[in-house]
C-alpha positions in Angstrom: -61.2 2.4 -89.9 -63.5 -0.2 -88.6 -63.8 -3.7 -89.9 -67.0 -5.7 -89.1 -66.7 -9.5 -89.0 -70.2 -9.9 -90.1 -69.1 -8.5 -93.5 -66.9 -11.1 -94.2 -68.8 -14.3 -92.9 -70.5 -15.8 -96.2 -73.9 -17.4 -96.5 -76.1 -17.3 -93.2 -75.1 -15.6 -90.0 -77.1 -15.8 -86.7 -77.6 -13.9 -83.4 -78.4 -10.5 -84.7 -75.9 -10.4 -87.5 -76.8 -9.5 -90.9 -78.5 -12.4 -92.4 -79.3 -10.8 -96.0 -75.9 -11.9 -97.5 -75.5 -13.6 -100.7 -75.8 -17.5 -100.5 -74.7 -20.2 -102.9 -75.7 -23.9 -102.5 -74.1 -26.5 -104.7 -74.0 -30.1 -105.0 -76.3 -32.3 -102.9 -77.9 -30.1 -100.5 -80.9 -30.5 -98.1 -82.7 -27.7 -96.2 -85.3 -29.0 -93.6 -87.2 -27.5 -90.7 -87.8 -23.6 -90.5 -85.5 -22.4 -93.2 -85.1 -18.8 -94.2 -83.0 -17.9 -97.4 -82.7 -14.4 -98.4 -80.4 -12.2 -100.5 -79.0 -13.4 -104.0 -79.3 -17.2 -103.7 -78.2 -19.8 -106.2 -79.4 -23.4 -105.7 -77.9 -26.0 -107.9 -77.2 -29.8 -107.9 -79.7 -32.1 -106.1 -81.4 -29.8 -103.8 -84.2 -30.7 -101.4 -86.2 -27.9 -99.5 -88.7 -29.0 -96.9 -90.4 -28.0 -93.9 -91.5 -24.2 -93.3 -89.6 -22.6 -95.8 -89.4 -18.9 -96.8 -87.2 -17.9 -99.7 -87.0 -14.2 -100.5 -84.9 -11.8 -102.7 -83.3 -8.4 -101.6 -85.2 -7.0 -104.6 -88.7 -7.6 -106.1 -87.0 -9.6 -109.0 -85.4 -12.7 -107.7 -81.8 -13.8 -108.8 -82.4 -17.0 -110.4 -79.5 -19.0 -112.0 -80.7 -22.0 -114.0 -78.4 -25.0 -114.6 -78.6 -25.0 -118.5 -77.1 -27.6 -120.8 -76.4 -27.4 -124.4 -77.2 -30.3 -126.6 -75.3 -30.4 -129.9 -76.9 -32.4 -132.7 -74.8 -33.2 -135.7 -77.4 -34.8 -138.2 -79.5 -33.6 -141.1 -82.8 -34.2 -139.0 -83.2 -33.9 -135.3 -85.8 -35.0 -132.8 -84.9 -33.5 -129.4 -85.7 -35.4 -126.4 -87.9 -33.6 -123.5 -84.5 -34.2 -121.3 -82.6 -32.2 -123.9 -85.2 -29.6 -124.2 -85.4 -29.3 -120.4 -81.6 -28.4 -120.7 -82.5 -25.1 -122.3 -80.4 -24.9 -125.6 -80.4 -27.3 -128.6 -77.8 -26.6 -131.3 -78.4 -28.2 -134.6 -75.8 -28.7 -137.2 -77.7 -29.7 -140.5 -74.9 -29.8 -143.3 -76.3 -32.6 -145.6 -79.4 -30.7 -146.9 -82.4 -29.0 -145.7 -83.6 -30.8 -142.4 -86.1 -31.0 -140.0 -86.2 -30.7 -136.0 -89.4 -32.4 -134.7 -90.7 -31.5 -131.2 -91.6 -34.3 -129.0 -95.1 -35.7 -129.0 -97.5 -34.3 -126.2 -97.2 -37.5 -124.4 -93.4 -37.4 -124.5 -93.3 -33.8 -123.2 -95.7 -34.6 -120.3 -93.9 -37.8 -119.3 -90.6 -35.8 -119.3 -91.8 -33.0 -116.9 -92.1 -33.5 -113.2 -95.5 -32.7 -111.7 -96.8 -31.5 -115.1 -100.1 -29.8 -115.0 -102.0 -27.6 -117.5 -100.1 -24.3 -117.8 -96.5 -26.0 -117.1 -94.2 -23.9 -119.3 -90.9 -24.6 -120.8 -88.7 -21.9 -122.2 -86.0 -23.1 -124.6 -83.9 -22.0 -127.5 -83.0 -23.7 -130.8 -80.0 -22.6 -132.8 -79.2 -23.6 -136.3 -75.5 -23.5 -136.8 -75.4 -25.5 -139.8 -75.3 -24.6 -143.5 -78.8 -25.7 -144.3 -82.2 -24.3 -143.3 -84.0 -26.2 -140.9 -87.7 -26.7 -140.4 -89.3 -27.1 -137.0 -92.2 -29.5 -137.3 -94.8 -30.7 -135.0 -95.2 -34.3 -133.6 -98.7 -35.8 -132.4 -100.5 -33.6 -129.9 -98.0 -30.9 -130.1 -99.1 -27.7 -131.9 -96.6 -25.0 -133.4 -97.8 -21.3 -133.1 -96.4 -18.1 -134.5 -93.8 -17.0 -137.0 -92.4 -19.3 -139.5 -90.9 -22.7 -138.4 -88.1 -22.3 -140.8 -84.8 -21.4 -139.3 -82.1 -20.3 -141.7 -78.4 -20.7 -141.2 -77.0 -19.0 -138.0 -80.5 -18.1 -136.6 -82.0 -18.7 -133.3 -85.5 -19.4 -132.4 -86.8 -18.8 -128.9 -89.5 -21.5 -128.0 -92.1 -21.4 -125.0 -93.8 -24.8 -124.9 -97.0 -24.8 -122.7 -99.1 -27.7 -121.6 -102.6 -27.0 -122.6 -104.4 -30.4 -121.6 -103.4 -34.0 -120.6 -100.7 -35.0 -123.1 -101.3 -31.9 -125.3 -98.7 -29.1 -125.6 -98.5 -26.0 -127.7 -95.3 -24.3 -128.5 -94.9 -20.7 -129.5 -92.2 -19.8 -131.9 -90.3 -16.5 -132.1 -87.5 -16.1 -134.5 -84.4 -14.3 -133.2 -81.6 -12.8 -134.8 
């Protein structure tokens, strides 16, 4: 039985050895110069990539891991901030009576997205874990499209928000089970 050292060296290998191993970079990471990353790669934390950079995956579908956060709002009404939306998951516990969840204004959305441009897209999830129906409502320069905006107890809504013009956003709603 043969054991090859290159099969046990993590991340990146050099000098003719296999360089297509899985990589994981966490914390404050800086990659500069001519950088090649291949294999299943996870970048998290404060990561800077500069210089001539090629990032490829072993398959046609890259293995992307997002650092999502869950924001829990315990109030009858909620107005999630763009920072909370960028976290990916909003859990709303409305227990006093039927409530509302108001999406941020188009201006607030654009101000909170780095290098925002027409076509910038945010996909996020809203979950009503309270005992009351919550209605998602629009703010200025932010339009809601598709389905119903009412989210009953224990239901999720997948929301895709797209920048359609300067400080103008449209959110497409899809009620999930």
